[in-house]
N, C-alpha and C positions, 0 to 999 in steps of 0.2 A: 834678231835670231842670229845665232852663231853660224859661221860658215860651215862648220861640220854638221850642224842641225839642218842647214839648208841642203847640203849634199844628201843627207838622209831622206829629206822630203823628195828630192829629185829621184833618188833611188826607189822610193816607194811609188812614185809616179811612173817608173820605168824610163826615166830620161837621163841622158848625159848632160853635162854642162853645155856642150856644143848644140845639142838638140834644143835644150831650153832657150839658149841664146837665139837660135833661129826662130823659135816660136814667138819670142817677145821682141824681135827686131833689133837685137844687140849683137855686138861682136863677141865671140866666145872669150877672148882675152879680157874684155871689159868685165865680164861676169867673174872669171877666175881671179882677177885682180883683187876682188874683195877678200880673198884668202889672207892677204897681207894685213888687212884691217882686222880680221877675225870675225867680222859680222857683215851681214848684207843689209841693204836698205829695206825698209818695211814693205815697200811695194813689191819688190822681188820675193821677199819672204812670203808675203800673202799669196802671190801667184803660185809659188811652188807648193805651198800648203793646200791651196784649193785644188791644184792638179793632182796632188797625192790623195786627197780625199775623194775626188772624182774617180780616180783609178781604183781606190779601195771599194767604192760602191759600184764599180763596173759601169761607169758613165763615160762615154767617149767624149773627150775634150776637143777632138779635131773639128767637128762642125762649128763649135763656138769660135775657135781660132780662125777658121775660114771666114766667118762673118766679120770678125774684127780686122783681119788682114793687116797685121803690123808691117810697117815699112822698115826695112833694114837700114840702119844708119851707115853712112860712109865712114870708113876708118879715118881717124885724125891723121893729118899729114898727107892725105890723098889728093893733093892739089893737082890740077891739070897743068901741064907744061904751058908756060906763058901767062899764067894767072897767079896772083898772089894769094896764098892761103886758101885757094878754092873759092874766093869771092865771086859772086855772080857779076862779073864785069866783062866787057868785051876783051877778046884776045888782044894782047899787046903786040904781037908780031915778032917777038923775040925768037930767034932760032938758035939751035945748038950746033950750027955748022962750023 
């Protein structure tokens, strides 16, 4: 699906890119970055199309999303001070004093 078609589906569902990203547990920038490619991955296209269809049929998608409870991913580069690349390791004890 082209990025423009994807935006059309989101519009039909009454969603912004930010709201869609929140629903599927992504960062909004990660979704909007697909504009550069010109198309979105099939799984995002499918979700957007299903949400648009549910909206057209006046079916509330919110109870479904609550059941699924997607976990929002941490942004890349969001490492904790004293840890390398956010790896789950013990704190190294470095200070910025």
